Backbone as XML, in Angstrom:
<?xml version="1.0"?>
<chain id="A" units="angstrom">
  <residue number="1" name="MET">
    <atom name="N" x="-51.356" y="5.222" z="-94.684"/>
    <atom name="CA" x="-52.662" y="5.828" z="-94.592"/>
    <atom name="C" x="-53.323" y="5.779" z="-95.976"/>
  </residue>
  <residue number="2" name="ALA">
    <atom name="N" x="-54.541" y="5.354" z="-96.022"/>
    <atom name="CA" x="-55.280" y="5.235" z="-97.283"/>
    <atom name="C" x="-55.846" y="6.599" z="-97.683"/>
  </residue>
  <residue number="3" name="ILE">
    <atom name="N" x="-55.903" y="6.822" z="-98.971"/>
    <atom name="CA" x="-56.464" y="8.063" z="-99.507"/>
    <atom name="C" x="-57.988" y="7.935" z="-99.542"/>
  </residue>
  <residue number="4" name="SER">
    <atom name="N" x="-58.683" y="9.016" z="-99.246"/>
    <atom name="CA" x="-60.143" y="8.974" z="-99.279"/>
    <atom name="C" x="-60.620" y="8.953" z="-100.728"/>
  </residue>
  <residue number="5" name="ILE">
    <atom name="N" x="-61.828" y="8.470" z="-100.925"/>
    <atom name="CA" x="-62.399" y="8.401" z="-102.269"/>
    <atom name="C" x="-62.530" y="9.802" z="-102.861"/>
  </residue>
  <residue number="6" name="SER">
    <atom name="N" x="-62.939" y="10.767" z="-102.057"/>
    <atom name="CA" x="-63.089" y="12.124" z="-102.584"/>
    <atom name="C" x="-61.739" y="12.720" z="-102.988"/>
  </residue>
  <residue number="7" name="ASP">
    <atom name="N" x="-60.676" y="12.435" z="-102.207"/>
    <atom name="CA" x="-59.338" y="12.913" z="-102.575"/>
    <atom name="C" x="-58.851" y="12.228" z="-103.849"/>
  </residue>
  <residue number="8" name="PHE">
    <atom name="N" x="-59.103" y="10.928" z="-103.956"/>
    <atom name="CA" x="-58.705" y="10.182" z="-105.149"/>
    <atom name="C" x="-59.427" y="10.724" z="-106.379"/>
  </residue>
  <residue number="9" name="LYS">
    <atom name="N" x="-60.721" y="10.972" z="-106.245"/>
    <atom name="CA" x="-61.505" y="11.515" z="-107.354"/>
    <atom name="C" x="-60.961" y="12.875" z="-107.772"/>
  </residue>
  <residue number="10" name="ARG">
    <atom name="N" x="-60.651" y="13.719" z="-106.811"/>
    <atom name="CA" x="-60.111" y="15.049" z="-107.109"/>
    <atom name="C" x="-58.785" y="14.933" z="-107.857"/>
  </residue>
  <residue number="11" name="LYS">
    <atom name="N" x="-57.899" y="14.032" z="-107.395"/>
    <atom name="CA" x="-56.609" y="13.853" z="-108.060"/>
    <atom name="C" x="-56.781" y="13.298" z="-109.473"/>
  </residue>
  <residue number="12" name="LEU">
    <atom name="N" x="-57.694" y="12.354" z="-109.635"/>
    <atom name="CA" x="-57.963" y="11.824" z="-110.977"/>
    <atom name="C" x="-58.379" y="12.940" z="-111.927"/>
  </residue>
  <residue number="13" name="GLU">
    <atom name="N" x="-59.286" y="13.775" z="-111.469"/>
    <atom name="CA" x="-59.815" y="14.833" z="-112.323"/>
    <atom name="C" x="-58.794" y="15.940" z="-112.578"/>
  </residue>
  <residue number="14" name="GLU">
    <atom name="N" x="-57.848" y="16.118" z="-111.654"/>
    <atom name="CA" x="-56.775" y="17.091" z="-111.880"/>
    <atom name="C" x="-55.775" y="16.582" z="-112.917"/>
  </residue>
  <residue number="15" name="GLN">
    <atom name="N" x="-55.540" y="15.264" z="-112.935"/>
    <atom name="CA" x="-54.489" y="14.695" z="-113.767"/>
    <atom name="C" x="-54.977" y="14.101" z="-115.089"/>
  </residue>
  <residue number="16" name="HIS">
    <atom name="N" x="-56.276" y="13.925" z="-115.238"/>
    <atom name="CA" x="-56.821" y="13.313" z="-116.452"/>
    <atom name="C" x="-57.992" y="14.137" z="-116.966"/>
  </residue>
  <residue number="17" name="ALA">
    <atom name="N" x="-58.072" y="14.254" z="-118.261"/>
    <atom name="CA" x="-59.208" y="14.904" z="-118.905"/>
    <atom name="C" x="-60.084" y="13.788" z="-119.470"/>
  </residue>
  <residue number="18" name="PHE">
    <atom name="N" x="-61.138" y="13.444" z="-118.754"/>
    <atom name="CA" x="-62.028" y="12.372" z="-119.195"/>
    <atom name="C" x="-63.011" y="12.905" z="-120.209"/>
  </residue>
  <residue number="19" name="PRO">
    <atom name="N" x="-63.397" y="12.102" z="-121.192"/>
    <atom name="CA" x="-63.004" y="10.714" z="-121.438"/>
    <atom name="C" x="-61.570" y="10.623" z="-121.958"/>
  </residue>
  <residue number="20" name="SER">
    <atom name="N" x="-60.880" y="9.568" z="-121.538"/>
    <atom name="CA" x="-59.498" y="9.339" z="-121.970"/>
    <atom name="C" x="-59.105" y="7.891" z="-121.691"/>
  </residue>
  <residue number="21" name="ILE">
    <atom name="N" x="-57.943" y="7.523" z="-122.225"/>
    <atom name="CA" x="-57.390" y="6.206" z="-121.944"/>
    <atom name="C" x="-56.783" y="6.252" z="-120.548"/>
  </residue>
  <residue number="22" name="TYR">
    <atom name="N" x="-57.113" y="5.280" z="-119.722"/>
    <atom name="CA" x="-56.564" y="5.159" z="-118.374"/>
    <atom name="C" x="-55.900" y="3.797" z="-118.278"/>
  </residue>
  <residue number="23" name="ILE">
    <atom name="N" x="-54.730" y="3.740" z="-117.681"/>
    <atom name="CA" x="-53.991" y="2.481" z="-117.576"/>
    <atom name="C" x="-54.088" y="1.952" z="-116.149"/>
  </residue>
  <residue number="24" name="PHE">
    <atom name="N" x="-54.611" y="0.741" z="-116.033"/>
    <atom name="CA" x="-54.685" y="0.025" z="-114.762"/>
    <atom name="C" x="-53.578" y="-1.020" z="-114.749"/>
  </residue>
  <residue number="25" name="LYS">
    <atom name="N" x="-52.941" y="-1.209" z="-113.588"/>
    <atom name="CA" x="-51.942" y="-2.265" z="-113.437"/>
    <atom name="C" x="-52.232" y="-3.001" z="-112.137"/>
  </residue>
  <residue number="26" name="PHE">
    <atom name="N" x="-52.336" y="-4.315" z="-112.257"/>
    <atom name="CA" x="-52.617" y="-5.159" z="-111.106"/>
    <atom name="C" x="-51.657" y="-6.343" z="-111.096"/>
  </residue>
  <residue number="27" name="ILE">
    <atom name="N" x="-51.367" y="-6.837" z="-109.908"/>
    <atom name="CA" x="-50.662" y="-8.109" z="-109.740"/>
    <atom name="C" x="-51.565" y="-8.977" z="-108.884"/>
  </residue>
  <residue number="28" name="VAL">
    <atom name="N" x="-51.782" y="-10.208" z="-109.347"/>
    <atom name="CA" x="-52.653" y="-11.138" z="-108.617"/>
    <atom name="C" x="-52.002" y="-12.513" z="-108.558"/>
  </residue>
  <residue number="29" name="PRO">
    <atom name="N" x="-52.360" y="-13.302" z="-107.548"/>
    <atom name="CA" x="-51.872" y="-14.679" z="-107.523"/>
    <atom name="C" x="-52.378" y="-15.429" z="-108.755"/>
  </residue>
  <residue number="30" name="SER">
    <atom name="N" x="-51.570" y="-16.351" z="-109.254"/>
    <atom name="CA" x="-51.986" y="-17.178" z="-110.395"/>
    <atom name="C" x="-53.330" y="-17.825" z="-110.087"/>
  </residue>
  <residue number="31" name="GLY">
    <atom name="N" x="-54.198" y="-17.837" z="-111.073"/>
    <atom name="CA" x="-55.532" y="-18.395" z="-110.912"/>
    <atom name="C" x="-56.583" y="-17.345" z="-110.601"/>
  </residue>
  <residue number="32" name="LYS">
    <atom name="N" x="-56.160" y="-16.153" z="-110.226"/>
    <atom name="CA" x="-57.096" y="-15.072" z="-109.906"/>
    <atom name="C" x="-57.258" y="-14.070" z="-111.047"/>
  </residue>
  <residue number="33" name="GLU">
    <atom name="N" x="-56.469" y="-14.243" z="-112.110"/>
    <atom name="CA" x="-56.473" y="-13.252" z="-113.190"/>
    <atom name="C" x="-57.839" y="-13.103" z="-113.855"/>
  </residue>
  <residue number="34" name="SER">
    <atom name="N" x="-58.586" y="-14.192" z="-113.977"/>
    <atom name="CA" x="-59.894" y="-14.099" z="-114.635"/>
    <atom name="C" x="-60.874" y="-13.268" z="-113.799"/>
  </residue>
  <residue number="35" name="GLU">
    <atom name="N" x="-60.703" y="-13.265" z="-112.468"/>
    <atom name="CA" x="-61.562" y="-12.435" z="-111.614"/>
    <atom name="C" x="-61.340" y="-10.955" z="-111.911"/>
  </residue>
  <residue number="36" name="VAL">
    <atom name="N" x="-60.095" y="-10.566" z="-112.102"/>
    <atom name="CA" x="-59.777" y="-9.165" z="-112.385"/>
    <atom name="C" x="-60.192" y="-8.799" z="-113.810"/>
  </residue>
  <residue number="37" name="ILE">
    <atom name="N" x="-59.850" y="-9.623" z="-114.759"/>
    <atom name="CA" x="-60.179" y="-9.340" z="-116.158"/>
    <atom name="C" x="-61.688" y="-9.233" z="-116.345"/>
  </residue>
  <residue number="38" name="GLY">
    <atom name="N" x="-62.442" y="-10.030" z="-115.597"/>
    <atom name="CA" x="-63.897" y="-9.974" z="-115.673"/>
    <atom name="C" x="-64.492" y="-8.660" z="-115.196"/>
  </residue>
  <residue number="39" name="LEU">
    <atom name="N" x="-63.737" y="-7.902" z="-114.416"/>
    <atom name="CA" x="-64.209" y="-6.608" z="-113.915"/>
    <atom name="C" x="-63.992" y="-5.470" z="-114.901"/>
  </residue>
  <residue number="40" name="LEU">
    <atom name="N" x="-63.157" y="-5.719" z="-115.900"/>
    <atom name="CA" x="-62.718" y="-4.650" z="-116.787"/>
    <atom name="C" x="-63.562" y="-4.574" z="-118.052"/>
  </residue>
  <residue number="41" name="PRO">
    <atom name="N" x="-63.886" y="-3.349" z="-118.481"/>
    <atom name="CA" x="-64.606" y="-3.211" z="-119.754"/>
    <atom name="C" x="-63.676" y="-3.548" z="-120.915"/>
  </residue>
  <residue number="42" name="GLU">
    <atom name="N" x="-64.231" y="-3.561" z="-122.110"/>
    <atom name="CA" x="-63.441" y="-3.849" z="-123.312"/>
    <atom name="C" x="-62.277" y="-2.876" z="-123.431"/>
  </residue>
  <residue number="43" name="GLY">
    <atom name="N" x="-61.152" y="-3.389" z="-123.852"/>
    <atom name="CA" x="-59.974" y="-2.556" z="-124.052"/>
    <atom name="C" x="-58.760" y="-3.442" z="-124.272"/>
  </residue>
  <residue number="44" name="LYS">
    <atom name="N" x="-57.613" y="-2.843" z="-124.338"/>
    <atom name="CA" x="-56.363" y="-3.576" z="-124.520"/>
    <atom name="C" x="-55.905" y="-4.100" z="-123.159"/>
  </residue>
  <residue number="45" name="ILE">
    <atom name="N" x="-55.954" y="-5.413" z="-123.006"/>
    <atom name="CA" x="-55.575" y="-6.047" z="-121.742"/>
    <atom name="C" x="-54.472" y="-7.050" z="-122.030"/>
  </residue>
  <residue number="46" name="THR">
    <atom name="N" x="-53.364" y="-6.909" z="-121.316"/>
    <atom name="CA" x="-52.257" y="-7.844" z="-121.457"/>
    <atom name="C" x="-51.934" y="-8.435" z="-120.092"/>
  </residue>
  <residue number="47" name="SER">
    <atom name="N" x="-51.408" y="-9.639" z="-120.108"/>
    <atom name="CA" x="-51.014" y="-10.273" z="-118.851"/>
    <atom name="C" x="-49.674" y="-10.965" z="-119.040"/>
  </residue>
  <residue number="48" name="LYS">
    <atom name="N" x="-48.968" y="-11.101" z="-117.940"/>
    <atom name="CA" x="-47.655" y="-11.739" z="-117.963"/>
    <atom name="C" x="-47.480" y="-12.518" z="-116.673"/>
  </residue>
  <residue number="49" name="ILE">
    <atom name="N" x="-47.047" y="-13.750" z="-116.819"/>
    <atom name="CA" x="-46.843" y="-14.601" z="-115.660"/>
    <atom name="C" x="-45.454" y="-14.334" z="-115.076"/>
  </residue>
  <residue number="50" name="SER">
    <atom name="N" x="-45.338" y="-14.401" z="-113.749"/>
    <atom name="CA" x="-44.048" y="-14.166" z="-113.105"/>
    <atom name="C" x="-43.092" y="-15.328" z="-113.398"/>
  </residue>
  <residue number="51" name="GLN">
    <atom name="N" x="-41.832" y="-15.102" z="-113.135"/>
    <atom name="CA" x="-40.805" y="-16.095" z="-113.453"/>
    <atom name="C" x="-41.078" y="-17.442" z="-112.776"/>
  </residue>
  <residue number="52" name="LYS">
    <atom name="N" x="-41.524" y="-17.420" z="-111.533"/>
    <atom name="CA" x="-41.817" y="-18.672" z="-110.819"/>
    <atom name="C" x="-43.244" y="-19.160" z="-111.053"/>
  </residue>
  <residue number="53" name="GLY">
    <atom name="N" x="-44.051" y="-18.331" z="-111.709"/>
    <atom name="CA" x="-45.420" y="-18.728" z="-112.020"/>
    <atom name="C" x="-46.410" y="-18.517" z="-110.896"/>
  </residue>
  <residue number="54" name="ASN">
    <atom name="N" x="-45.997" y="-17.829" z="-109.841"/>
    <atom name="CA" x="-46.886" y="-17.617" z="-108.699"/>
    <atom name="C" x="-47.851" y="-16.449" z="-108.882"/>
  </residue>
  <residue number="55" name="TYR">
    <atom name="N" x="-47.473" y="-15.504" z="-109.730"/>
    <atom name="CA" x="-48.256" y="-14.290" z="-109.902"/>
    <atom name="C" x="-48.441" y="-13.965" z="-111.381"/>
  </residue>
  <residue number="56" name="ILE">
    <atom name="N" x="-49.493" y="-13.178" z="-111.644"/>
    <atom name="CA" x="-49.787" y="-12.690" z="-112.982"/>
    <atom name="C" x="-49.890" y="-11.172" z="-112.879"/>
  </residue>
  <residue number="57" name="SER">
    <atom name="N" x="-49.196" y="-10.472" z="-113.772"/>
    <atom name="CA" x="-49.378" y="-9.019" z="-113.851"/>
    <atom name="C" x="-50.361" y="-8.740" z="-114.983"/>
  </residue>
  <residue number="58" name="ILE">
    <atom name="N" x="-51.258" y="-7.827" z="-114.725"/>
    <atom name="CA" x="-52.291" y="-7.455" z="-115.695"/>
    <atom name="C" x="-52.192" y="-5.957" z="-115.940"/>
  </residue>
  <residue number="59" name="THR">
    <atom name="N" x="-52.098" y="-5.595" z="-117.205"/>
    <atom name="CA" x="-52.110" y="-4.194" z="-117.598"/>
    <atom name="C" x="-53.297" y="-3.990" z="-118.523"/>
  </residue>
  <residue number="60" name="ALA">
    <atom name="N" x="-54.104" y="-2.999" z="-118.221"/>
    <atom name="CA" x="-55.292" y="-2.718" z="-119.027"/>
    <atom name="C" x="-55.291" y="-1.254" z="-119.440"/>
  </residue>
  <residue number="61" name="GLU">
    <atom name="N" x="-55.365" y="-1.022" z="-120.748"/>
    <atom name="CA" x="-55.498" y="0.329" z="-121.295"/>
    <atom name="C" x="-56.945" y="0.472" z="-121.733"/>
  </residue>
  <residue number="62" name="LEU">
    <atom name="N" x="-57.714" y="1.243" z="-120.981"/>
    <atom name="CA" x="-59.155" y="1.295" z="-121.188"/>
    <atom name="C" x="-59.635" y="2.715" z="-121.442"/>
  </residue>
  <residue number="63" name="MET">
    <atom name="N" x="-60.644" y="2.851" z="-122.292"/>
    <atom name="CA" x="-61.284" y="4.141" z="-122.490"/>
    <atom name="C" x="-62.242" y="4.349" z="-121.317"/>
  </residue>
  <residue number="64" name="ILE">
    <atom name="N" x="-61.964" y="5.365" z="-120.545"/>
    <atom name="CA" x="-62.756" y="5.677" z="-119.361"/>
    <atom name="C" x="-63.508" y="6.976" z="-119.615"/>
  </residue>
  <residue number="65" name="ILE">
    <atom name="N" x="-64.792" y="6.965" z="-119.312"/>
    <atom name="CA" x="-65.654" y="8.115" z="-119.578"/>
    <atom name="C" x="-65.562" y="9.166" z="-118.471"/>
  </residue>
  <residue number="66" name="GLU">
    <atom name="N" x="-65.525" y="8.712" z="-117.206"/>
    <atom name="CA" x="-65.479" y="9.651" z="-116.087"/>
    <atom name="C" x="-64.718" y="9.042" z="-114.912"/>
  </residue>
  <residue number="67" name="SER">
    <atom name="N" x="-64.289" y="9.872" z="-113.989"/>
    <atom name="CA" x="-63.474" y="9.428" z="-112.858"/>
    <atom name="C" x="-64.177" y="8.380" z="-111.999"/>
  </residue>
  <residue number="68" name="ASN">
    <atom name="N" x="-65.496" y="8.472" z="-111.879"/>
    <atom name="CA" x="-66.225" y="7.487" z="-111.064"/>
    <atom name="C" x="-66.040" y="6.066" z="-111.581"/>
  </residue>
  <residue number="69" name="GLN">
    <atom name="N" x="-65.858" y="5.913" z="-112.885"/>
    <atom name="CA" x="-65.645" y="4.592" z="-113.472"/>
    <atom name="C" x="-64.320" y="4.003" z="-112.985"/>
  </residue>
  <residue number="70" name="VAL">
    <atom name="N" x="-63.273" y="4.819" z="-112.894"/>
    <atom name="CA" x="-61.977" y="4.373" z="-112.376"/>
    <atom name="C" x="-62.131" y="3.916" z="-110.928"/>
  </residue>
  <residue number="71" name="ILE">
    <atom name="N" x="-62.805" y="4.721" z="-110.136"/>
    <atom name="CA" x="-63.004" y="4.411" z="-108.718"/>
    <atom name="C" x="-63.761" y="3.106" z="-108.553"/>
  </residue>
  <residue number="72" name="GLU">
    <atom name="N" x="-64.816" y="2.908" z="-109.332"/>
    <atom name="CA" x="-65.607" y="1.673" z="-109.244"/>
    <atom name="C" x="-64.768" y="0.448" z="-109.587"/>
  </residue>
  <residue number="73" name="ILE">
    <atom name="N" x="-63.932" y="0.545" z="-110.606"/>
    <atom name="CA" x="-63.083" y="-0.592" z="-110.989"/>
    <atom name="C" x="-62.116" y="-0.930" z="-109.866"/>
  </residue>
  <residue number="74" name="TYR">
    <atom name="N" x="-61.464" y="0.080" z="-109.289"/>
    <atom name="CA" x="-60.546" y="-0.170" z="-108.180"/>
    <atom name="C" x="-61.272" y="-0.762" z="-106.975"/>
  </residue>
  <residue number="75" name="GLN">
    <atom name="N" x="-62.456" y="-0.260" z="-106.654"/>
    <atom name="CA" x="-63.210" y="-0.790" z="-105.513"/>
    <atom name="C" x="-63.553" y="-2.262" z="-105.712"/>
  </residue>
  <residue number="76" name="GLU">
    <atom name="N" x="-63.980" y="-2.633" z="-106.905"/>
    <atom name="CA" x="-64.308" y="-4.029" z="-107.185"/>
    <atom name="C" x="-63.048" y="-4.893" z="-107.230"/>
  </residue>
  <residue number="77" name="ALA">
    <atom name="N" x="-61.984" y="-4.372" z="-107.817"/>
    <atom name="CA" x="-60.738" y="-5.135" z="-107.931"/>
    <atom name="C" x="-60.164" y="-5.460" z="-106.556"/>
  </residue>
  <residue number="78" name="HIS">
    <atom name="N" x="-60.281" y="-4.541" z="-105.614"/>
    <atom name="CA" x="-59.719" y="-4.771" z="-104.291"/>
    <atom name="C" x="-60.448" y="-5.870" z="-103.521"/>
  </residue>
  <residue number="79" name="LYS">
    <atom name="N" x="-61.544" y="-6.361" z="-104.034"/>
    <atom name="CA" x="-62.249" y="-7.497" z="-103.427"/>
    <atom name="C" x="-61.595" y="-8.827" z="-103.794"/>
  </residue>
  <residue number="80" name="VAL">
    <atom name="N" x="-60.705" y="-8.816" z="-104.808"/>
    <atom name="CA" x="-60.018" y="-10.023" z="-105.249"/>
    <atom name="C" x="-58.878" y="-10.310" z="-104.264"/>
  </residue>
  <residue number="81" name="GLU">
    <atom name="N" x="-58.930" y="-11.462" z="-103.652"/>
    <atom name="CA" x="-57.955" y="-11.830" z="-102.636"/>
    <atom name="C" x="-56.527" y="-11.848" z="-103.208"/>
  </residue>
  <residue number="82" name="GLY">
    <atom name="N" x="-55.630" y="-11.162" z="-102.506"/>
    <atom name="CA" x="-54.221" y="-11.149" z="-102.906"/>
    <atom name="C" x="-53.862" y="-10.120" z="-103.947"/>
  </residue>
  <residue number="83" name="LEU">
    <atom name="N" x="-54.807" y="-9.296" z="-104.393"/>
    <atom name="CA" x="-54.559" y="-8.319" z="-105.441"/>
    <atom name="C" x="-53.686" y="-7.167" z="-104.939"/>
  </residue>
  <residue number="84" name="ILE">
    <atom name="N" x="-52.772" y="-6.733" z="-105.793"/>
    <atom name="CA" x="-51.985" y="-5.528" z="-105.562"/>
    <atom name="C" x="-52.252" y="-4.613" z="-106.747"/>
  </residue>
  <residue number="85" name="ALA">
    <atom name="N" x="-52.667" y="-3.378" z="-106.466"/>
    <atom name="CA" x="-52.890" y="-2.382" z="-107.515"/>
    <atom name="C" x="-51.672" y="-1.468" z="-107.545"/>
  </residue>
  <residue number="86" name="LEU">
    <atom name="N" x="-51.169" y="-1.226" z="-108.744"/>
    <atom name="CA" x="-50.010" y="-0.346" z="-108.884"/>
    <atom name="C" x="-50.425" y="0.996" z="-109.452"/>
  </residue>
</chain>
């Protein structure tokens, strides 16, 4: 069952004091990493290719101003085919 946006926003605000650093983690098929990275604001972004080269893991440590910014990034990221958000 998927969590509602309002529940997600409430949990974000309970667990984080914005503005703060928020860590995003995504796994995408190789070749899709630029689509995800293009959605992210400036920050520390690292990527690692899987052992077989089929997937790329992306970790982004970003300064986030408010919870809505986190929600918007996840909503846009989920449009990338094959993406898994951790």
